[in-house]
Backbone as JSON, one array per atom type, in Angstrom:
{
  "sequence": "MSFLSFLGFGKLVEDGTKVLEFPKPKAVAPVPPVQKPKPQPKEHYRVGYVSETSMTTLTIMSNDGWGSITLSMNKEACEQMIRMLRATYNDSFTPDGELPVEDSEAKVA",
  "N": [[60.84, -84.17, -72.28], [60.72, -86.98, -70.25], [58.36, -89.02, -68.37], [59.6, -90.36, -66.22], [61.89, -88.79, -65.87], [60.71, -86.49, -65.09], [59.79, -87.25, -62.56], [62.19, -87.43, -61.31], [63.8, -89.65, -61.48], [65.24, -90.28, -63.71], [68.16, -89.52, -65.64], [69.71, -87.53, -68.03], [72.19, -88.67, -70.03], [75.43, -87.92, -71.47], [75.57, -89.13, -73.98], [72.96, -89.3, -74.73], [71.36, -91.37, -73.83], [69.1, -92.65, -71.39], [69.4, -93.01, -67.88], [68.34, -94.96, -65.24], [68.03, -94.12, -61.98], [68.07, -95.32, -58.73], [66.78, -94.6, -55.43], [69.09, -93.91, -52.79], [69.96, -96.46, -50.45], [68.76, -96.52, -47.07], [70.1, -96.63, -43.78], [69.13, -99.25, -41.65], [67.87, -100.2, -38.52], [69.15, -103.06, -36.76], [67.38, -106.17, -36.62], [65.9, -107.33, -33.66], [66.96, -110.31, -31.93], [65.01, -113.27, -32.22], [63.33, -115.01, -29.72], [63.23, -118.46, -28.96], [60.21, -120.28, -28.68], [59.0, -121.54, -25.55], [59.06, -125.01, -24.97], [56.02, -126.72, -24.99], [54.46, -128.79, -22.55], [53.93, -132.16, -23.42], [50.72, -133.08, -24.09], [48.58, -135.65, -24.2], [45.98, -136.53, -23.89], [42.76, -135.55, -22.56], [40.48, -135.64, -19.87], [37.14, -135.17, -19.02], [34.1, -134.0, -17.39], [30.71, -133.53, -17.93], [28.29, -132.03, -16.27], [25.63, -131.32, -16.82], [24.7, -133.1, -18.72], [25.47, -135.49, -17.7], [27.63, -136.83, -18.8], [30.78, -138.23, -19.63], [33.74, -136.91, -20.97], [36.27, -137.67, -23.28], [39.09, -136.46, -24.63], [41.29, -136.77, -27.23], [44.46, -135.86, -28.29], [46.32, -134.97, -31.25], [49.66, -135.91, -32.32], [51.14, -133.74, -33.33], [49.8, -131.61, -32.29], [47.84, -130.22, -33.66], [45.32, -131.21, -34.01], [42.36, -132.85, -32.76], [40.17, -135.23, -31.15], [37.04, -135.76, -29.69], [35.39, -137.81, -27.45], [32.22, -138.49, -26.19], [30.79, -140.02, -23.47], [28.45, -142.14, -21.78], [27.86, -143.54, -18.46], [27.9, -146.38, -18.69], [29.27, -146.76, -21.11], [31.75, -145.68, -20.42], [32.59, -147.52, -18.47], [32.82, -149.78, -20.09], [34.91, -148.93, -21.78], [36.96, -148.74, -19.89], [37.2, -151.45, -19.17], [38.13, -152.47, -21.62], [40.58, -151.12, -21.86], [41.93, -152.09, -19.6], [42.23, -154.71, -20.39], [44.31, -154.57, -22.14], [46.59, -154.28, -20.65], [48.16, -156.56, -19.92], [48.68, -160.02, -20.84], [47.28, -161.64, -19.11], [44.22, -161.77, -18.17], [40.86, -161.86, -16.98], [37.9, -163.41, -18.46], [35.82, -161.5, -18.33], [37.07, -159.12, -18.6], [38.34, -158.1, -16.39], [41.26, -157.44, -14.51], [43.45, -159.83, -12.98], [43.56, -160.04, -9.41], [46.21, -158.77, -7.62], [48.47, -160.24, -5.21], [49.38, -158.41, -3.29], [47.42, -156.44, -3.41], [45.19, -157.84, -2.52], [45.77, -158.25, 0.15], [45.6, -155.7, 1.22], [42.92, -155.06, 0.99]],
  "CA": [[61.1, -84.69, -70.95], [59.89, -88.16, -70.01], [57.68, -89.08, -67.07], [60.58, -90.74, -65.2], [62.74, -87.63, -65.61], [59.89, -85.55, -64.34], [59.79, -87.7, -61.18], [63.53, -87.31, -60.77], [64.5, -90.93, -61.52], [66.05, -90.44, -64.91], [69.11, -88.46, -65.96], [70.16, -87.57, -69.41], [73.65, -88.85, -70.11], [75.99, -87.17, -72.59], [75.31, -89.75, -75.28], [71.54, -89.23, -75.02], [70.6, -92.47, -73.22], [68.61, -92.33, -70.05], [69.82, -93.93, -66.83], [67.41, -94.99, -64.13], [68.73, -94.12, -60.7], [67.22, -95.64, -57.59], [67.17, -93.87, -54.23], [70.14, -94.55, -51.99], [69.38, -97.17, -49.3], [68.96, -95.91, -45.76], [70.49, -97.59, -42.75], [68.0, -99.76, -40.88], [68.31, -100.81, -37.26], [69.11, -104.51, -36.85], [66.21, -106.81, -36.04], [66.28, -108.02, -32.42], [66.87, -111.77, -32.09], [63.75, -113.87, -31.81], [63.51, -116.08, -28.75], [62.49, -119.67, -29.26], [59.13, -120.49, -27.71], [59.23, -122.61, -24.59], [58.31, -126.19, -25.38], [54.84, -127.03, -24.18], [54.45, -130.19, -22.15], [53.11, -132.99, -24.3], [49.45, -133.5, -23.54], [48.06, -136.61, -25.16], [44.54, -136.65, -23.74], [42.09, -134.85, -21.46], [39.25, -136.28, -19.43], [36.27, -134.18, -18.4], [32.75, -134.43, -17.03], [29.69, -132.52, -18.19], [27.25, -132.33, -15.28], [24.28, -131.13, -17.37], [24.3, -134.29, -19.48], [26.03, -136.66, -17.01], [28.49, -137.52, -19.76], [32.22, -138.08, -19.48], [34.38, -136.64, -22.26], [37.67, -138.06, -23.45], [39.63, -135.76, -25.79], [42.6, -137.3, -27.62], [45.13, -134.89, -29.13], [47.28, -135.51, -32.21], [51.06, -135.73, -31.92], [51.64, -132.41, -33.68], [49.04, -130.59, -31.58], [46.94, -129.48, -34.53], [44.02, -131.83, -34.15], [41.88, -133.61, -31.61], [38.86, -135.86, -31.28], [36.42, -135.85, -28.38], [34.36, -138.82, -27.27], [31.31, -138.26, -25.07], [30.32, -141.35, -23.09], [27.68, -142.28, -20.55], [28.53, -144.36, -17.46], [28.11, -147.73, -19.22], [30.32, -146.7, -22.13], [33.02, -145.48, -19.7], [32.98, -148.8, -17.87], [33.27, -150.65, -21.19], [36.23, -148.44, -22.19], [37.91, -149.13, -18.84], [37.45, -152.89, -19.31], [38.97, -152.7, -22.8], [41.94, -150.65, -21.55], [42.54, -153.04, -18.68], [42.56, -155.92, -21.13], [45.56, -154.37, -22.88], [47.73, -154.18, -19.74], [48.99, -157.74, -20.13], [47.93, -161.13, -21.4], [46.55, -162.41, -18.11], [43.01, -161.11, -17.68], [39.71, -162.76, -16.93], [37.02, -163.2, -19.63], [34.96, -160.31, -18.23], [37.89, -157.93, -18.79], [38.95, -157.68, -15.14], [42.61, -157.92, -14.27], [43.52, -160.63, -11.76], [43.94, -159.28, -8.22], [47.56, -159.07, -7.14], [48.51, -160.64, -3.81], [49.54, -157.23, -2.46], [46.13, -155.75, -3.39], [44.26, -158.65, -1.75], [46.08, -158.07, 1.57], [45.15, -154.38, 1.63], [41.46, -155.06, 1.08]],
  "C": [[60.14, -85.85, -70.72], [59.28, -88.1, -68.6], [58.66, -89.42, -65.96], [61.51, -89.57, -64.87], [61.98, -86.61, -64.79], [59.86, -85.93, -62.86], [61.17, -87.64, -60.52], [64.3, -88.61, -60.78], [65.43, -91.06, -62.72], [66.99, -89.25, -65.1], [69.51, -88.61, -67.41], [71.68, -87.64, -69.41], [74.13, -88.18, -71.39], [75.69, -87.78, -73.94], [73.82, -89.81, -75.61], [70.72, -90.37, -74.44], [70.17, -92.07, -71.82], [69.04, -93.41, -69.07], [68.82, -93.82, -65.69], [68.2, -95.09, -62.84], [67.73, -94.37, -59.57], [67.67, -94.84, -56.38], [68.22, -94.65, -53.45], [69.5, -95.25, -50.78], [69.71, -96.47, -47.99], [69.35, -97.0, -44.78], [69.26, -97.97, -41.92], [68.55, -100.42, -39.62], [68.22, -102.33, -37.37], [67.87, -105.06, -36.12], [66.64, -107.52, -34.76], [66.12, -109.53, -32.6], [65.54, -112.29, -31.54], [64.03, -115.01, -30.84], [62.66, -117.27, -29.15], [61.38, -119.83, -28.23], [59.48, -121.65, -26.77], [58.44, -123.83, -25.03], [57.16, -126.47, -24.42], [54.91, -128.5, -23.76], [53.5, -130.98, -23.05], [51.86, -133.44, -23.56], [48.81, -134.41, -24.58], [46.54, -136.76, -25.07], [44.05, -135.81, -22.57], [40.81, -135.62, -21.13], [38.42, -135.23, -18.71], [34.91, -134.77, -18.1], [31.8, -133.27, -17.25], [28.5, -132.85, -17.29], [25.84, -132.21, -15.85], [23.78, -132.38, -18.07], [24.74, -135.59, -18.81], [26.88, -137.51, -17.95], [29.95, -137.24, -19.4], [32.8, -137.85, -20.86], [35.83, -137.08, -22.21], [38.15, -137.4, -24.74], [41.04, -136.28, -26.03], [43.22, -136.33, -28.61], [46.11, -135.58, -30.09], [48.7, -135.21, -31.75], [51.58, -134.34, -32.22], [50.87, -131.28, -33.02], [48.05, -129.82, -32.41], [45.55, -130.09, -34.66], [43.63, -132.58, -32.89], [40.54, -134.24, -31.95], [38.32, -136.02, -29.87], [35.32, -136.9, -28.41], [33.52, -138.43, -26.06], [30.67, -139.6, -24.74], [29.47, -141.29, -21.83], [28.42, -143.24, -19.62], [28.85, -145.76, -18.01], [29.24, -147.75, -20.25], [31.69, -146.48, -21.48], [33.5, -146.78, -19.09], [33.46, -149.78, -18.93], [34.66, -150.23, -21.67], [37.29, -148.85, -21.17], [38.23, -150.61, -18.94], [38.35, -153.18, -20.51], [40.4, -152.24, -22.55], [42.65, -151.6, -20.61], [42.97, -154.31, -19.39], [43.88, -155.78, -21.88], [46.78, -154.3, -21.97], [48.69, -155.35, -19.91], [48.1, -158.87, -20.64], [47.09, -161.89, -20.38], [45.38, -161.6, -17.56], [41.86, -162.11, -17.75], [38.79, -162.49, -18.12], [36.14, -161.96, -19.55], [35.76, -159.02, -18.33], [38.57, -157.45, -17.53], [40.37, -158.24, -15.05], [42.62, -158.79, -13.02], [44.02, -159.77, -10.6], [45.31, -159.74, -7.78], [47.5, -159.47, -5.67], [48.6, -159.44, -2.89], [48.23, -156.46, -2.34], [45.13, -156.51, -2.52], [44.5, -158.45, -0.25], [45.58, -156.72, 2.06], [43.65, -154.36, 1.84], [41.04, -155.9, 2.23]]
}
């Protein structure tokens, strides 16, 4: 008697060859459908302030949401960043990085 026959997996057939029989499959309950996750709103950046260090933080997120980079800036660096961003609004800006004042803004002030 072989080890497999001892375990009940093998049967002796009339011609002397052994046949390996596997257990009959059992019925399994169907898997419930998986709901798609709700899409998260796209967040491209975050701005924060750390009072202990008086630093402003700018965190920029990657498009796929798996990475980010955080810049910590003092007041002067923030003002420089603002001037550089303003310079990209359009082609008409002053040499110091300030945007020209619109007529509607001048009337309000």
